[in-house]
PAZA-449632 format. One record per residue (C-alpha): residue in one letter; x, y, z. Coordinates in pm, whole numbers, plus 50000, padded with zeros to 5 digits. Example, Ala and Ser with C-alpha at 12.3 -4.5 7.8 and 13.67 -1.06 7.14 Angstrom:
<sites>
A512304955050780/S513674989450714/
</sites>
This chain:
<sites>
X435824850645383/X436184838845741/X439344819145636/X440724853145503/X440004870545815/X441584844746039/X444564842645817/X445064881645842/X444594879446237/X447394852046267/X449914869246030/X449324901646210/X449914884346541/X452864866446424/X454484900046305/X453814913846638/X455734888146854/X458414887746567/X459224926646621/X458894923047010/X461454893147023/X463714911346776/X463724944346979/X464744925147293/X468204922347240/X468744956247072/X469594974647433/X472184946147488/X473544952147131/X473784991347213/X475734983847531/X477694956247395/X480394979747254/X480874993947603/X481224961147749/X483824952247525/X485734981847570/X485574976247919/X486894941247879/X489564954447645/X490714979347899/X491214950748164/X493184930147936/X495164959347834/X495754968148218/X496674929948268/X498944930047965/X500584960548095/X501044944848452/X502334913748318/X504774934948116/X505834954048433/X506114923448638/X508174908348364/X510414938048339/X510884939048731/X511574903348733/X514324905748465/X515854934748664/X515794913648984/X517294886648817/X519994908148678/X520904922549020/X520184892349217/X522584865849358/X521344839349626/X518044856949666/X519784894249693/X518034921749526/X520254953249521/X519304987049365/X522914994249251/X526034974649167/X528854962149358/X526644952949635/X528414935149937/X528514899950016/X526904893150353/X527234866050612/X523754872550708/X520904847150619/X518474875150579/X519124912450538/X517364944350442/X518694980450376/X516025008150341/X516085045350288/X513125055450518/X512455090050342/X511015070350041/X510835034550165/X513025024249891/X514574990749919/X518074995149831/X519164958349931/X517294928850045/X518194891250104/X515494868450240/X513734898650369/X510304881250421/X511634847550539/X510624841150918/X513434843251162/X514104842551543/X514834877751639/X516604869751961/X516814903552178/X516024924751880/X512524916952040/X513254943552285/X512764971652024/X509254962252033/X508984961052421/X510604994652474/X508025008952207/X505244996352410/X506435006952724/X506975042652590/X503775045052420/X502195036452778/X504175051753014/X504125089653046/X506175094753373/X509445074753340/X510485080753694/X507815056453804/X509505028353990/X509064990953955/X510164963954214/X511594931854089/X509904902254178/X510794864554167/X508634857953873/X510684882953683/X513794858053698/X511834825853648/X512494819453307/X515944832653299/X519064811453293/X522354817253470/X523914831453136/X521234852153028/X522084887652962/X521414910153262/X522034943453432/X522634927453776/X519154936753918/X518184917354236/X515004904654336/X513324932754554/X515134961554406/X513244991454308/X514235008053988/X512865035653777/X511165028553434/X513905049853254/X516855028653414/X514924996853335/X514685010852964/X518485018152940/X519014983153102/X516924969452826/X518354982452546/X521974986052609/X523164955252799/X519994938552669/X518784929253027/X516264901853022/X515054906953383/X514404944053289/X512184932853002/X510074910353239/X509784939553472/X508644964453233/X506194939953076/X504624932853434/X504514969853492/X502824980153176/X500534950253097/X499574937453436/X500684902653347/X503354890853116/X500744875452872/X498674908852857/X501684922652747/X502734900352491/X499134904252344/X499904940352338/X503254936452162/X501374913751890/X498524938551858/X501254966351778/X503034943851512/X499744939651337/X498804978451334/X502634983851199/X501664961750897/X503784931851031/X502724901050841/X505334877150966/X505804884151317/X504514866651634/X506004873351999/X505764847552278/X507694866752533/X509054902352580/X512904895352592/X513554872752298/X514454841652472/X514134816152217/X510414799352152/X509424780151831/X506424803851821/X508484835751869/X509484847551527/X509784878851290/X511154886750924/X513904914450844/X511154935050671/X508984935051001/X511814944251208/X512524973051019/X508874984851032/X509024980251429/X512684997651430/X511425027551219/X508275031751454/X510435030151761/X512925054851656/X510235082151588/X510165085851975/X512855108552076/X513615090952420/X514025058452229/X516155075251982/X518325087452248/X518635058352469/X519645036152175/X522595058952050/X524025059952413/X527185040152469/X527195040152827/X524625050553123/X524895054853492/X521945039853662/X520555059153995/X521305043454324/X518425020554434/X517565006954772/X519714976754747/X522784991654512/X524815021654472/X525115039554115/X526305017453869/X527345022853485/X526104998853211/X527404994752852/X525954992152515/X526234957752315/X526504976152006/X529964972251891/X529674997651609/X529445026751877/X530905010952173/X534475024052086/X534935049751820/X538865037151806/X537915004651725/X538494996751359/X535434980351309/X533385011951451/X531215031351253/X530705066051358/X527655075351153/X525575046451323/X523265056751582/X521525024951734/X519765003051747/X519714966751905/X521574935251897/X520434900751953/X521804864151990/X520724828652031/X522104796651949/X518854793451715/X518684829951588/X522384833651536/X523604871051571/X521334898151465/X521184935451445/X518724962651366/X520884995751285/X520495029651197/X522755055451048/X522665091750927/X525125107650693/X524485142950612/X520775145450531/X520755110350432/X519325082050653/X519405044150637/X517955014750845/X519594980050820/X518454945850938/X520784915450941/X519624883451107/X521344847951116/X524814860551120/X527874840251235/X529334844451597/X532874855951465/X533374882251170/X535574867950899/X537604901950926/X537554908051295/X537034874451468/X536474895251817/X533134908751691/X530094889451543/X529664892151155/X526264910451231/X528314940651306/X530654939350996/X527504930650752/X525664962150915/X528874983550825/X529354971850505/X525494977550400/X525895013050537/X528875022050343/X527585010050042/X524635025350084/X526125059750149/X528895054149874/X526515043449600/X523335064849655/X522695101149689/X519535123049734/X518335140649418/X515445161049314/X513505142849050/X510795171349007/X510305203949165/X506835217549270/X505215236248996/X507155219248711/X505135212848416/X504745175948338/X501855172948108/X499045190247918/X495525175947857/X492535186947678/X489715204747866/X486115200647749/X482955222047817/X484825254647834/X485125284547618/X488085298247812/X490845271847703/X490995237847549/X494195228847718/X495105223648098/X498615223248222/X499555197048516/X501955205748742/X503885186349042/X502135192549346/X505295190949554/X509025181049540/X510245147049485/X513445139549646/X514545106449631/X517595082949695/X519105072349367/X522295056149232/X525085081449204/X525755071148863/X522395074748747/X521565102448491/X518575121048603/X517445127448249/X517175091148171/X515085087348485/X512415115648407/X512325112348032/X508865099747941/X507845087948305/X504475067848314/X501835093248384/X498385083348555/X496185111448406/X493175114148164/X493395124447821/X490695152347900/X488585165748183/X485585186448203/X485295220448323/X485025235648587/X488365229048734/X490065247449025/X493815255649045/X495175229049267/X492735198849190/X494565165649177/X494065155148804/X496615125548795/X500105113248928/X503545107248761/X505845079948886/X509585080848816/X511425048148776/X514205033748588/X515534998448480/X512654983048704/X513295006049028/X510615027649139/X512025060149274/X508825076449377/X505105091349277/X504265129249286/X500755140549232/X499835162348919/X497525193048996/X495855219048765/X497965249848698/X494815275048678/X491085276348699/X488895266448435/X485085281148417/X482615260248262/X480195274047987/X476755268248050/X475735265147698/X478345237247629/X477455219247950/X473765219147889/X474285209547523/X476585180247619/X474075168147877/X471645165347574/X474145150647338/X474765123847608/X471075117647664/X470555111147287/X473515090347272/X472395067847603/X471105034547612/X468025046447780/X466985070847510/X467695041547237/X465505017347447/X462735046147479/X463055048147082/X462665010247028/X459615008947266/X457885037047102/X458575021046759/X457244988446887/X454065002347025/X453735025746675/X453924991246478/X451644972746701/X449045002846686/X449125003346309/X448834962746274/X446014963046531/X444354988646333/X445004971446007/X443654941846144/X440924945546374/X440064978046233/X438934960745909/X436864936846078/X434944963946271/X434574982345950/X433094950445769/X431144945046051/X429574977046052/X428704974445688/X427114942045737/X425184956446016/X424134984545796/X423234963945497/X421134942045747/X419304971045870/X418674986745530/X417314952945411/X415144947745685/X413624985045658/X412964977145275/X411264946245380/X409124964445625/X408214989645354/X407184963445102/X404824946645354/X402984981345417/X402454986245069/
</sites>
């Protein structure tokens, strides 16, 4: 009897442990499909990314020649070691060649110098007196504006001297005036470059004289140039052919001329009338450099060329930096045009709506016009046909008209021409009944609910097994006790008799 009781107890406990250990992985099993879906999504994303990257690489390879990537055919062959042509409206790169390669900027450095000055000096009539230290690092053939030690010049005239004849003494005078010390001003230049997103730039002086630790890239130089051109004073200065410097305490009025050959003489064969600046540069280590800006109608282009030869093949009297820049501008304006890819309010996609009795569809429209510079021979229908849309398949009500739901990107042959957000066309009210029904359904399908059910089931089984095992023992014990009491009672009765 005792052996049977012990065997029943062991069997019941074993069954309890088996049920407990079997229940432990169940929540994970319920969650496993979600994890697998997530992994699958990431895998799909990675696959799509790889596919996109490979397509972009193929496109680049087809359009590249000696590290050149061009967004249209018949791109010019440049003398420059590094070059960049960008449409500022969309930031679209039309042409690039070694655009992220570190190179010496020479006097294009002064674009940043002028930007720092204009951001820190509100009164351009302030004066600065030239000191001996301003000339200390200059050589006899250094570009200058003829400023003398002890001469007092306005900040405005110094800016013109800096940007037109590329005066190095003006750079040091302005740096000392704004930064307090040359070193502090250079720190300001480097901090501003970092703010502009320049990742391949470091300045060591305010004028661009050669230093191994003084460098930038064509892409960074564009960022600096673009930021500077947002200042109207800067834009006016760099588009000026000649400037009359005011009379000073040491010199009479004098005229200074720009070093930009594209605008110096409109009659020259190499001139480019649509060019509106901005800065030249030249050292033996850097070669000839030029950051340029041109506007043709409503279209704008920025160009950067670095490491050009001293003489152009077509016009030996000027550096190749000017003919390269002109070739880029002409090619850009001739081969690209501004086109509206999608208009504000245009229907782009329909998606499903949940939790609403008003409608089961939501129309997504373009939030704004998308105008991009595209190749003139590009068929817009090819560009806008089945564009990749980033939007969910369905959304839950409530929805307000104008809510941003997704976006659409227009591209062709590996070139991205712009992205526009997609917004809801109309309001969609939420149905309270459908909402609470959905909440209840989600709860019943949730892992938490499944875990609760499992725990309750385990407790019920344990309770039943416990009662079957230990309840039977108690009942047997009770019967035994009753039997003993009855027997004792009968014994006492017999003795009384």
